[in-house]
N, C-alpha and C positions, 0 to 999 in steps of 0.2 A: 485471376477472376476479378471482376469489379466488385468492390466492397461498398455497401451502402454508405451514403454520406454520413459523416459523424453528426448524430443528433442527440447523443447521450451526454448529459451533464449532471453531475451530482450537486453542484453549487451554482447559485445565481447571485451575483452581487450587483446592486443597482446604484452603487456609489454611497449608500448610507446604511442599507440593511442587507442581511444575508438570508437567502432562502436555501434550504437543504432538502433534497429528495430523501425521504425517510426510508433508509434501506432495510429497516426491520419490517416494512410492510410489503416489500417486493417478494415475489413477482405479482402477487394478487392485486395490490393497489399502488398507484403512483400518487403518493401524498407528499405535498411540500410543506415543510415547517418554516415559519417566519420567525427568525431570531432577532433579538434586540440588544444583547449584551453578553457579558462573560458568564453569568449564571446559566442561562439556557443553552449557550454554546457548549460549556463544560458538560452539562447534562446530556446533550446530544452526542458528544464524543464518548462519554462513559457507557451509554446504552447502545452504542454502535449504530445510531441513526446516520452518522457519518463515520466512515472507516477507511482504512488504507493509510499507510504512513504519510504520504505526501498530502492527502486531502485533510487529514486531521490537523496537520500543520497549517494548511491554508485556512481552514475554518477557525482555528485558534487565533491566527493573526487577525482575522476579521472580527472575532469576538472581542479581542482586546481593543481594537480600533472603535468598535461600537460602544464599548463601555466608556471609553474616553470621550466619545462624542456626547454621551449623556452626563458624564462626571469628569470634566477635564481638570484633574488634579493629580499630584504625585501620590497621594494616598490611594486613590482609585487605581492608579497604574500599578502600584505594588500589590495591592489586594487582588486585582484581576489577574495579574501575571502569575502569582502563586497558585491561584485557583485553576487556571487553565493548564499550566505546565504540569500539574499533578493529576490531571484527569485520567491519563493512562501512562504506564511507566516504560513500556518496552521500546516503542518506536522513537527514534532520536529526533525525528522531524518536529514533533510536538513542542518539546522544550526549546529546540533551536529556533523555531518560528516565533515563539513567544519572546525569547531573548532578543531576537532581531528587531521585532516591532517595538519592544520596550526600549531598546537602545536608541532607536530613531526618535521615540517620544521624548526620552531624556535629553537628547541633543537639541530639541526644539525649545523655543521660548514658551512661557505659560500660555500665550495667546494662540500658539500654533501647535500645541501638543496633540490635539485630536487630529488635525489635518495631516501632521507628520506621520502619525501612526497609520492613518488611513492610506496614505500614499505608499508607505512601506509594505503594508499588507497587499495592496494591489500589485506592487512590484514583485513580491514573492510569488503571487499567483501567476503572473505572466511568465516568470522564470520557470516555474514548474511545467506550464504548458509547453514552453519551448524545449525544455529538457526531454519531455516525452517524445516529441517528434524526432529529436536528434538521436536518442538512444534506440528508437525503433529502427532507424536506418542502420546503425552500427550492428544491432542484433540480427537484422535480416542479411546483412553482408556476411556475418559470421556463420549463419545457418543456411546459407543459400542453397545447399543440397537437400535440406530437410523438407519433407512434405507432410509428415504427421507429427504433431507436437503434443506431448502430454504436459498438462499444467495443473496447478493446485491453487485453491482458494480463488479470490477474485482480484485481478490486477489490471482491470480496464479503466475506463473513464470514471467508474463509480469509486475507484480507489485512489486515483492520482489526478494531477493536472493533465490536460490534453487527452490523448487516446488511451493512456495507461502506461504500464511498464512492460511486464512480460506479455500481457495480452496485446499491447501495441506492437511488439515484435511479431507476434503471430499475424496481426492484421496487415502489417507491412509485407510479410511473406506472401499472404494471400493476394495482395494487390500485384505483386511482382510475378507470381508463378501460378499456373493452373494446378489443381489437384491438392491444394493445401487443406488439411482438416485438423481439427483440434480434438484431443481426448481430455475432457474436463473431469477432474476428481470432485466428488460431491462436497468434500471438506466438512466432516463432522467436527464439532457438534452443531454448529449453527448453519451449515449447509450453504456457505457462500458460493461454492461452485455450482450447486444445483439451483439455488435461487437467483444468484446474481450473474455469474459468468454465462450460464445458459440463457438468461434473459438478454444480456448484452449481445451474445453471438447470434441469437435468434433475430434481434432487431437489426443487426448488421448484415445478415444473410451469409454468414460464414458457416460451412458445414462442420458439425461437431457431434460427438457422442459423449454421453454422461456415464461415468462409472462410479462404483463405490470405491472408497479410498483403498480398501484392502485388495482390490483387483489390480492395482497399478503394477505391483512387483511381478506378478505372473505375466501380465501383458508385455512388460518390458523384456522379460526373459524370452518370450516368444518372438521378439522383434517387431511388436505391433506399433512402436513409436520410434522415430528417428532421433529424438532428443527430448529432454525434459527442460522446460523453461519456467522458472518461478520468479516471483518478486522478492522483496526484502523489506524488513522493518528497521533493521539496524545492521550495519556492516562494521565489525570491529577492525582495529588497525592491522591485525594480522590476516584479515580476509575471512574470518569466521562470520557466518551470517545467521541472524535470527529472523525467522519467518513463521508463518502460520503453522501450528502444530501438525505434524505429518510430513513436513518437508524433509526432515532428516531421513525418514524411512525411504522416501523416493530417491534421495541421493545415494543411499546404500544400494538400492535396487538398480539404479542406473549404473553405478560402478560395477556391480556384479554382471550386468548385461553388456557392458562395454558401450553404453550410450552416453553422449555428452550430457552433462548436467550444468545448465547455464542459469545464472542469477542475473536479473535485469532490474535496475532501479536507478533513480537520479542520484547524483553526487550528494544531495542533501541527506541521504540515508547513511552515508559514511561517517563514522564517529571515531576520529583518530585518538580521542581521549579515552576510549575504551580499548584496553590492550588486546583482549581476546574474548572469545565467546563465553568463557566462564564468568566474566565480569558483567555480562548483560543480565539485567533484572528481568525475570520471566513473570509476566502477569498471570496470576491465578484468578480465575473467574468463578462465578456462582455455580453451585452444584446443580441448580435447576436446569441449566443449559444442557446437562447430560441426562438428568433424570426425567426430563419431559421433552416431547416433540409436539409442537403446536398446542401446548397447554395440557397435553394428555400424558399421564405418568406411564413410563415404560420400564420401571424397575420397582422392586418391592420397597415399601416405606422403610426409611431408616438406612438405606444403602449408603455406605461411605463412598465418597467421590474425590478424585484428584482431577482438576480441570485446568492444566496449564494451557494458555492460549497460544503459546509459541514454543518452538524448539530451536536448537542451535545446530547448524550444519558446519562441520569443520572445513576449513579452507582446502584441505587436501582432497576433499571429495568434489570440489567445484572446478569444472573445466574452465569457466570464464565468468568474470563479472563485467556486465555490459552497462555503461553509463552514457550520459550525453557527451562526456568528454573523452570517450574512447573505451577500450576494452583492456582489462587486466587479465591476462591469460598466461599462466595461472595466477590467481590472486595470492599475493603475499604482502609483507610489510612494504616492500619497495614499490611494487606495482600499484597497490592501493593508494599509497601516499602520493604517487605521481598523478593520480586522477583528481586530487583535491587542489583547487586553486589556492595560491598564496593569499594570506589575509591582507 
């Protein structure tokens, strides 16, 4: 089928300032935030106005560059780097992007510290866009026989550079083959699937159905999907993957049903310094995200809450890890390491 032209972008950079599509307001409103430095960029990352591992890295890189544009000093560099890198803990892209832009700034002279940071942030953004296109092709090659794909959370242009990660694979399949459709899990508690993936697929004209998260296992058992494709926020050295909470359950269900479980993400999400999934810090978010929907309480006052934002899927449940540099199938220490370019 012909997929609508890519018109979805979560970030706009004009060379000096960053604008973000506020994802907390979708799908009801398309509101753009105008950012000016590290403080407001870190705040936007923390409250999920910008989200998705690659995009929070891109935003943080620009946040650091903007701060140095206003305060071109080593003190501002260190202060802003620490603030941005600590905005969210689980996705590796955030700290890596900040470290990369910081290193470029440190290597520059005092008179060019801001322009060097800006150039590096722009380079990082361009690389993530290119990675999206390449990994989409590899994923579509791998899943060329699949026509119905189940996915979780939001992994399109709202989450990454270019067209996305897992959703970019789906879009590439839809362009190559007739009859491709998506089963999108709602993704509690913040409904990124219902609010964001459904919004993207509707804009792009790709057929899809929305399901509650708990329906996925039963549908997979009945053969309703040919494969599960998800994104990733951090890939450990042994191939374990941290992704939006609920991913592990889908992996278990896919294994029981005999369906391929594929993880798609840019090489920037691979963290060889993290040995395995047990070493990944899992972000715990506010209780209100579970106790309320749209500001309306849905549980009795005083209800105790656990709200992990991510879970870890062991490598042995993953059929393949798809990146812009190729596919690790199955993912293990050797195949994952082979995807990472030499420093």
